[in-house]
N, C-alpha and C positions, 0 to 999 in steps of 0.2 A: 551752587548747590544746589538746584532745580532743576540746571543739567548734566550733572555730572549723576546725578539720582537715575535720571529721565536712561543714559547711559547707559546704569547699569544693568536696571531694569529692559535693556532694552538688552544687554547683556544671560541678562536673567531667561530668557522666553528663549532666545537663540540655541543658547545650548538643550533647555530640554527639546527645544526643535532635530534637538541630533545639528543643526549647524554650529558645530565646532571654528572652524575658519571664523564665520563673522563675529562668534562668539568673542573670540581671542580677537581681532581686529578694533567691535571696538570694547572689549577691553583698554586696549593697552593708549583707545581714545581720552577712555574714561580717566587715568592717571595719567596720563598728560592734560589734562587740562583741572587733574588736581593740583599737581607739581607746578602748574604760575602760579593759583587759585593761594592766598593768604589760608596762616595756620586755622584750624576752624575742625571743635570738636562733633559736627554736624560732618562736617567732610572729614574727620581718620574714617571714620563710621563704615561710610563709604565704599574712603579706597580701601578699607580688609572687605568687603564683602565684595569689591569690583578681586579682589585678589582668591578669595576664595575661592569666588565662581568661575576665574581667570582658569584655575587652579586646574580644573576635573576637565576645562575644552584640554589644561596643555594633556591632561595625561591622558585623554579617546584622540591624540595624532599621534599617539607616544613619546611623546616630550615626556616623560614618565618625570626625568630626574628634574626639570625647570618645573611640573606641576609638584614638584613635592616642596621646591623649595618659593612655593607661592607660599606654599602657607604654613613656611618656614615667617617669611617675611612678614605672613599674619600674626602673627604669633607672637612678636616680636610688637608689632604699633602697640599686641594691648595694653599696656602697662599703663601708656601716655591716655585710656582713657580713666577720663575720672569720674563720670556714672559707674559705678560696682555693676550694678542690674545689669545693663547693656554691655559692659566688661563677660560679664559672666556670661552671657545669651549669646556674643559671638564666638567667647573660648569654645563653647560645648559646639557653633557650629563652626568649630574651623575643627574641629577631634574630630566631630563625624564625618567634617569632610574627607580626613584624611585618608580614617580608620573606608572603611569607601574606596578608598582606592585605592587601598592599597589590594583589597577585597578583588579591586579587578584587571591588580595584575602580575596576582599567583602568590603573594605575601596574606592566602587567607586567615593562620592564625595570628599574625602580627597582629592585623585588620582587628578579623572582631575579638582580638585582647584589650586593643582605644575603642571600641565600639562597648562592650562590656564595662570601658574603665568608668564611662561618664555614665549607663547607664540610668540606674540609684540615683544618679546626682539629677535627670533629667524626669525621673518619675517623681519624685518628693517632688522639684521646680510645679509637676503641672497638677499633682494632689494640695500646691499650696496654689494653682490660683496664676503661680508666674508660669512666662514663658509658651511656645508653640508647639503644642499639639502638636503640632503636621514633621515638628523636626524629632519628637516622638514615634507617631503614628512610622516614618525612616527609618529610626533606625530599626525597629522594629522588622519594615520589611530590608534595613540589608545586612541583618543578623540571620531574617531569610536564608538570604543569600550565602553567605559566610556556611550556614550549616550542609546548604546542597551540595555546596564544594568540596564540605568532610564526608560529608554521609551518614551526616547525623539531620536522618532523614524525620523523624522524631520530633527535635529539636526542629528542627527549620519550620513544622509543620503549627507547629503551635506560635511559632514568631512573628508567624503569616498570620493567624489568625489573634494575633491582638491586634497588626498591624489593623485587620481590616475591620474589623472594632472602637480602633478607636475614629478612623475615622467617620466611619458610619453615628459613632457616641458624641463628634465636634462637626459633624458635618462638614466633611475636606474632602480636598480633594480629590473628583474620580479616582484618577489614574495611578494613585495609591491605591486605591483598594485592588482594581485592575489589575495592580499590580501583582499584589500577593496574593489575590487565585490565581493571581499563572503560574506566580512560584509554587502553587501548590497542588497546580497541571503540570508541573516538569515533577514531579513528587509521586502523582498517579504514572507520569509516565516511566518513571527509575521502578516501584512495582511492581509496576506491568501492568496495568489496569488506562489502556490506552483508549475507550470509551468515554469515560471521564477525561485522562488528559485531554481528548482534540474539545470534549467537550469546554473543558477550561477556557481551550486557544480560539477557538468561535467567540465565541465572549471575547476574549480578548479582543479577538479579528473583529469586531462590531463597532464599540468600544471605541478601537484607538479610530475606526475610520472618522466615527462617527463627530473624537472630541482631540484624537493627538497624532492623525498621520503617522507622523513621521514615525510614531516606533510600531507601524504593523510589518519592518523589513526581519525584527525583532521574535514576534507573534508567529511569523513565517515560519524564520528560523527554528522557534521550538516545537513551531506544527512538521517544519521537518523529518524532526531526529527521530517523533514521534514514528512517518508516517519506516524513516528507514527500519527501526525496532519492528515496525507489521511487513518489512518484507515489501514495499513501497518505492520501487526503488526509482521510475520515472515519477512519479508524483511529487514524490520526493522533491529531485532536479529542478524544474519547472516553479518548484513556490520560493526554491533557491535562487535558481539563474531567477527569478523577478526582486529576489529580493536585492543581493550581488550588486546591482549596477549604484540605488535606491544609499547602499551602506558605502559606498565606491565616492555618493557625491558625496555622504553628509558626512566621510572622512571620517571615517566610524569605526579604530582600528581592534579596537580586543573586539565587536560582535562583526564585525569582515575581516576577521580574521578565520572567527571559529566559522564561520561561516566557508568560509573555502574548503575548514574540515569535513564538512557536514557534508560540503559539494564533494569533497572525493573522497566518501562513503558512498552518495551513492554510484562514483562513477563507479567503483569497482565492484559496490550490488548488482551493478546494470552491467559489469561485465569489460572496462574498462579501466585497467590497470596501469596504463601509461598514463592516463587524464589524471585520475583520478591522486598516482604519485605526482603531478606536474603543479594541479591543490593543496597536496599535502606540502610540499618543497614550500611555495609561494607560503602560503600559514606558517608556516616555519617560521616563515623572513622577518614574517609580521608581527609574533611576539616573539620574536631576539628582538627585534628593536624597539621594541617594546621593553626589554626588561623582564617579560611573565615567561619565566623558566619553565612551568607548570604543563601552560598549556604550549608551550613553547617542543617537548618533548612530547607527547601528548599529535600536535601535529607527526610530530617523525616520525611513529608510531604508528600513523595514520601513509608514512610514506615508505617506512617499512615495508607494513604488513599489504599493502599494494606486493611491491614486487615482490612478496614473495610465495602470491599469492601469483604472480605471473608465472615465475618458475616453477614451484611445483603441478599448474596449471597444464603447462607444455610438456611434462618431466623430464626437462632437464634439472641434471646434478646442479643441487644451488653452491655458487659460490659458498668456499669458508667465512669471507670480506663479510656475507653478506650475514652470515650467523652468528659473526665475533656480533658484530654491531645491532642485532637484533639482543646480546645477553648481556651488551654494554647499555645499552636504552634499559633494560632490565631492570641491573643497577640503579640508573642515575630513578628511574617513576619507580624504585622502590624511597628511595632516600625525601621521595620529591613528597610523601604518604599517600604514593598512588598506589595503589594494588589490586582493585581493578584490569589496570592497565597496565603493573609491570608482568599481571599473572598473562595478559596477553604478548606480551613482550616474550616470556618464557612459554608459550607456545609455540608460538610461528619458530622461535630457532627449532627445541624440540621437532617438529612437526618439520620444516629440514635437514636437524642432524637423521633423521630416520631414512630420509632419501638417498642421505647422502651413505647411507649403512653403517652407518655409526652409534648401535645403539642399544653402547653403554655410556655412553655419554650421554645416550634421549632418556633413556628409564632414568637416568640423574639427574638432567635436568628437570623432568615428570613431577618427582617428590619435593621441588622446589616449589611447584605449584600450589597454591595455598585454594580450600577448600570454597565454592561460591559463596558467595552473599547473600540475602536476600533480594538488593537491589543488585549483581552484576547480572551485564545486559544477556537476554537469550544465546544471540553469538559466540560473547565468551563460551557460557556452558555447553554450547555447540560442536566448539571448539573446541572445548575440555576431551569430555568424550571421542570425538574424531577420532585427536593423540591417545587413547588410551587405548580404542579401537585396535587403530595402527599397529602399538607396538607391541599388541599382541596378536599378530597376527605374523609378525618381525620375530617372537621370539616364543611361534610356536603354539597357542593357546589361541587356538582361530573360538571357540567352546565361546570367553571371556570375545569375546573381541564382539561375536553377537550378543553379547545381551550389556553393555556398552554401546548400543546399535542402540538394539529394543528402552535399556532402559532411557535412551535420550528422547529417543521418540514421542517414547510417553512423557517424557516429562513436555519436548514441545507443546502437545496435547492438551498440556493440561492450559499451559499459554495460548491454545489458539479459543480452550470455551472460554474464555477472559477477552475475546479481541472485539465483539462483537456482531459488525454487519458481514456478509460472504466479504467483498474483495476484502475487507479484514482479516479475517477466516483464508480466506486463500490464497493473500500474502505473506504468510506465516510460511508459508511452506518448504521460504526457499533455504531458511537457515539448516534443513535438515538436509538439505541438498542431499550431503557427499554419506553424509551418515547413512544416508537410503544406498547410493549407486557399494558406497564396499562389505554394506549386506549381500545387495545383485550380488555382483561381483566373484565377493566369498562364496554362496554359496557354490555361485557358477565353476569357483574354478576348482570347485574340487573333481576330486577326479569320474567318480557315476553322481554331477546333481542332481538334484530333487527335484522332480519338478515340485509336487507339492509345499515343499516347503519358501521353493523360489517364488511361489503362485502366495501365501503369506505373506510373505517379504513386499511387494509389486503393493497387496493391497492399504501394507500398514503406509505405505510412503507412496499413495496416488490422492486425490482425488476427495480429500477431507472433507469440503464443505461444505458435500453431498447429505454426509451423516447425521448434521444437524438436524431436528426436529420443526417443523417450520414456524415461527413465534407472528403472530401477524402483529402488527406494532403502525397504530396512527404517524400523522407524523408532528409535530411543535408547530404551533402555529405558526408563528416567524418560517420558520421551514419550506411548511406548504403552503403561503404567499408566493415563496419565490419561483418554486417546486410551478406557479399557475404562470407569474413572470416569465419563466424562463418558455413554457409552452407556448406564450405567447408569442415569447418573441421567436424562435424556428418557424413559429408560421406564416411571421411576417416576413423573412431568411429565402422561410423560400417561397408568397407570393411576389416577393422583389426577386428572387433569380428568376421565375415562369414570367413574368412581367420588364423584363431586362432593363430592370435600375439594379445601380452598386447598390451590395451588401457589407461589404468591408466590416463600416461602423457596426454594423446591426449580424455579424458574425462574432467582430468584438467583443459584441455587449454580451451571447447569448455563449461564449465560453469563459466568460468569467462568472454567469450564472451560475450555470452547466457544474463548473468548482466547487462554488461557493453551495450549491445542494447538496453532491454530492457528500462534499467535505464534511456537509452541517450533519446527512445520512447515515455517516461512520457511525453516528454519539449515541445518532436515533437513534437506529436498526439491534436489536441484540437477537442472537443464533438463538434457537433454545436446547434443549436436554442435546448432549455427546448420545450417540444411539455408538454400541459395539460396533468393530470393523468385522465387519464380513471374515468368518470364517470358512474353509475347505469342504467343509460335512453340511456350516449353511448351506452353500451355494448348493451346491450339487445336491443336494436333498429336492430343493430344490425346483433345480433342472428339468427335471422328469425326461422328454423327451428330445433336450436339446443338449446342446453345445455352448459352452460360456470360450470366450477365443482372449486371453489376453495376450496383446500386446505389449510389448515394452523393450528398452533400446540402453546398450553398454558398449564403451566404449571402441561406437561410432556397427557396433555386430546386428542384429536386427532376429530379435529373440520372439517366442510365443507361448503358452504354455495352454492347452488345452483341457479344462477339465470336463469332464459326462461324468453321469452314472455310474459311469462300470470304472471309468479308466482317468487317469493324468499324467497326461505326453509332456513335453519340455523339444522346440525344438528352433536349432538356429534355423536365420530366416536370410541370412550374410549380410548385405551393407545396404546402410538404412541409410543409409547419404543417396544411393539410388533408384528403392520405394518412396525417401520423399522426392525424389529429382520429378519420377512417375506421377508422382498425387499432388505435385503440381501440373504437370503438366494437361493432365486431365480435369482439373478443376480447371481451369485456361484455356484449354478446350468449350465444356460446355459454359463458359460463360461468353464465346460465340460467337456458338449455338443456340441459344437463346432469345434473340431475337422474332415474332411471330412473321417478318415481315420477311426474310431469310430466300434469295433467291435457290432455288432448291441446288442450281450444279454448287452451289456455295454448302449448304446443308450437307451431301453430299462429301466433300471436300473434309469440312468440321468433322462430318462424325468416323470417318475412316479416320481420321487423327485419336481421334476420341480412343477405337476401338483398339489402335495398336496399341495406345497406354492402359488402355483398359487391360488388356489382356499379360501386357506386361507385368503393372503389377495383382493382378491373381497367379501368373505361372509364380512370381515370386515370393507372394504371402497367400495363397489361397494353395497353389493346387498340391504345396505339402502335405499339407492338415486334411488334405481328401481321406486318409487314414486312419486316420484321428476320430473326424468328425463324418464319417459316414452318410444318412442319407435326414441326419438330426437338424432342424431347428438351431437359427446361430445366434448370439447374444457374442455384441464384438464389445470390450472395452479397446477400444484404439491407442496409441501416444501419438504427441505432438502434429505437424501434419496429419497422420490418417485418422485427426479427428472432420475430414478439409472428402474422405472421400465418400463418396455417391454408390454403398457396400450393396444395394440390389442390381448392379449397371454391370459390374464385374460379372463372366462369363461362368463363374462356378458359385454366384450365389442365385445367379437371373432363377426370378421365381420361388426362391426357396424366403420361408420367412426369415429376417434378420429385422433384428430389434442391439442399438447402440447404448453404451451405458458409461459414463465417465471414468467409475468403479465396482465394480462386480456387488461393491456394498450398498449401492446405487440402485444396483438394477434391481436383490433384493431388497429395496425399500421398496422401492415400482411395486414388486410384482407382488410381495404382501401386502403392500394398505394396503385399507377397505376399499372393497369394488361394490359403495354402498347405490342401492338400488330408486330407483328415482332423477328426479332433475330437469331441465329445462335444458330445451337446447338455442345457442343464436348462430344465427349467417346477420355478421354484421361484413358492409363491404366498403372498404378506405377510397377517399380517391383516383381521381388519375389512370384506373383501371380502363384497356382498349374493349377489355373478357367478357363472356358473362361470365363471372361469377358467383359470385353469396344466393341471390336473386334468382340465378340460374334456374329453373322449371323443372328440369330431372331434381335438383337439392330439394326443392320444393313436395317436388311428388315424395321423398324421399322421408319429408321431416314435413310434414303439412301442417303441429302443430307448433313450430318454429319459432320464436321469438326473433324478424325481419326488422335490421337497419343496413339503409341504404348510405350513396355515398355522402348525405345532409343529413342524417338522423343519427350516423353513424359519429356522437359525438365520447371525446373519455371517462365524464360521468354512466353517460347511458351506458358503453362498452363497461363499465368495472360493473355496477350494478348489476347486469346480466350472468356477469364470467362467475360472481357467488353462486354456489352451492349448482353451480351448473353442470350438466354432463359430458356438453360437448361445445365444444366453441371452434367455432370455419370461423378464419379471419384472414376475409381476404382483402389484403390492404399490402401496398410498400411498403417497407423498410429502406433498417440502411441498419448493420452493424456499424458500432463501435469497439474498434479492437481494442484498446485501450485503460475501455471503459466501460464494460460492457451490461453494467446496469442503466446504462443510457439508451445502450442499443435499445429503438423503435418501431413505431410501425403508427405512422402514419392513418392520422384520423379528419373524422371532416372541420376539427375547430386543433385543431396541434397533433403533438405524437400523440402516443400511448408510453412508458417508458417502461421497459422490461424491469427495473425495481417500484412503480407500482405495481402492477399483476404479484408482485411478491406476499402481498400487504392482505389481501385478501383472505378472509379467517374463513373460508369453503370455496376451497381452488378447484376449479373444475377438473374433474375428472380427466376428461383427456380437452387440447386442443393442436386443433389445424391451422398453420400456418401455413394459407394456401398461395404466398405468391414471396417473391425476393427469398432472398442465406441462408436464412436467421436461426440454420441448423450451423451457423459456422459457431466457433469458439475461440475466443484469447489462451490458448495455453502458457501459462506463467507453469516457474522454474517448478519441477517439485510435478510438474506432468495437469497440475491443473486447470479444470479445464473450465472458463463461468463466459458463455453469451448467454443471448437472450431464450433463446433455448433449453439453454441449461438455469437461468434463471426463473425459468418455471418453476422445472422437474425439482430443483434447491427449497421453491417457494410449496411443493406440495403437491404439482401437480402428478393427477401416473404417468401417461399419457401425453405425447410431443411428436405429431408430424411433421415437418420444413424443411427445406429445401436446404445442400450445400454448397448452389453454386444457381448463380437466378434461371430465370426460369419466368419466359413465356404468359402471359395475361392468358392467352388461347389453352398452349398445354395446360397450366396451370389448372382454366378450368373443366377439361377434356380427365384431368384426369381425376381429380375431387371426385366428379362427376357419377365415375367411374369406381373411388376407393367409399366414395359415401353409399351406394350400391351394394359393390359387397359386405358392406358391417351390417348394414340395414337381411343382407340376405343370413344374417349372422358367423361370419369372418370373423376373428379375432383382428384387432387393429395390421399386425403383423403380416398379418395371411392376405388382410384386403388389398396392402403398401405393397409386397410382394410382386402380385398380377395385377395389377396398376401398372408397376411401373416394368415389368416382360414386354405390358404392347412396343412402348418406347425408349429404352435404354437410360441416352443418350438427351435425352427432353425429358424427363419427368425424371432428375433426379431428388426425390426426396428419402427420405429416413424417418425410422420409427425410433423415438426416444422412450427412454425410460424403463417400461412395460408392457409386454404387448399380445 
């Protein structure tokens, strides 16, 4: 008896740890031991418990029929139990397990019905002091799961709340409450409340790390789903790539296959439809093996979506067989009660029919698509708008197409307003990218394209992150502690590298901490109220003697809209790939040119190469615009790779005041921000600089009352304190741009890195920040032309003007340039004019730009 009970206890723990193969092995050992022992009531009860537990392990590894057969066997043994109380307890336990397993294999209504049958009985027993409260708590947890699967969000939330309340009342296993709160996080995800969803998931992850590490992969899976909704494909892929090997090791059939579906979605969002199809088919095979028709159909939909995207994106004619496959799948999904999924399959088929020229069939199919529900994913809603718009164009009603695009982007904006931090707002742009491109293409396809209309559409589709009011937020204590640990680890990595010691372990620790702080920040950081998108009238009214040049690209062609107080012009500038190539060449040349100790002959050769690239860029990007620009100062809104261009180095702009902004809205926001008087000046120097920078006597002569910090006193906390409320901050420190994680771009200070996200939390950000070293003007450009980097984060956080370099810059070159720049400021020049005069002295070794307001 004692050996059999011990084996069952180990089996149960193995199941809770997702070690299903181990659990099944222990179950067989226990059953064999019981079979050899004399008949006994106590052993009979243990045998039933072993069968019930083993049924779950069987189901999770895909042997669903065997798992349900184990429950049948357990039920047949119940009549042999003499104790009526024990018989009833084990009967309810078996029924609850059956209901849960039916839910897990996609027979959701049947499973929920099984749970509903025993719910009242469990409630009455507990009220009478009979039975285990944990059984009732888990029943509410599983009913919550079932209601989520059926889209009954209110009922799901109520069940999760009942579960959590029972855990608190009876001091039950905290993991049960964690799962309930996790379900509520999933409900927040369904409703579009990503900060709440991600906060719940982070709480789940922390609890699992302490109490149940085996559950972490499931938490990572749900986190990835929320990240995909926010357009963060790379981040979601990293989460899933971490979870998948563990799930394979655990042989977690259902969760493994669900993770494969999510990984397919991440691959497709990241632009790899072939990988998406491969992942989706592997998931489909896994679900089919388990007998889970619902999820097998969902996985098949992911595969069809990837194939349809590949065909449509490459402008090929979709094969009729693929259209028919999508339509058959829509019928199957409808039979399975999967409304949103059926709608998506119909939309995929509609779009392919339009590409085949079968307009009447597409119109008929589109009529079958139901209205979106409150929980319908945002990407599904955008695809519906896109199909309506494409149908309108095909049927000769272009105004209706633009109405759909306008309404879709407004709807997406409302989703963004609930997203929270800058990266979430930024990432969401991907879902509206095709709608925006359709509108731009349609405007350009007109016989006489209207530059003013095109300007309005470009502003609707780009750089939305910069239109939110800055909202300083303090980090929660646990996140702040992790951020401090991250700073220490980053500093340790740098010290070890300089000393020639191994850094692999420290770098892994740093990456782990960075992800934890970064993801926690999504739910801790909020954006303020959205400002309206700038209209052309407002922009031209603020330009004065300036011209705004907004670059854009469509179908491989580069365009520019030039707006002045007098006119708005549209110019076509040729092959975008050629401009991108020359921009990359110029950037590479300037990086090579950066070291102060470069031999003069090498300097001459590289400068000549840079001059050739600059001239070619100038010929393509600027010379055609000169008749429209005249001698005006210029505001440049780049696109894609053009964010890396040092505009003041191009011949046509040399010596001319140039301001760079991620959108006209961002420029107007900075331009109209109050230019408050007063405030201190900060001159701070980081470690490991070789030239005279912050404490150069020329800067001290310009700012005799400045707050001065050298490489020892310029700590993160000291610099942040001085930045708050400053008029001007000159930060001479080496830094590093983080291309896939812009808010973690950093400046190296005395005690470690100053991260971009920390500066964005200042209550009164400085009016102007000068980043006097390194290439921190660079941005990571997300789909939708959403650019965010160290300088961009400062602008979004309320800094009015940022001066920074787009390429590497030598310490001595930076020191000389900045001395001249600050003297020009002191003499009364605006930042953009002062910088233009400074760059003109040595255009290829001073790759600085002025961002924001000039």
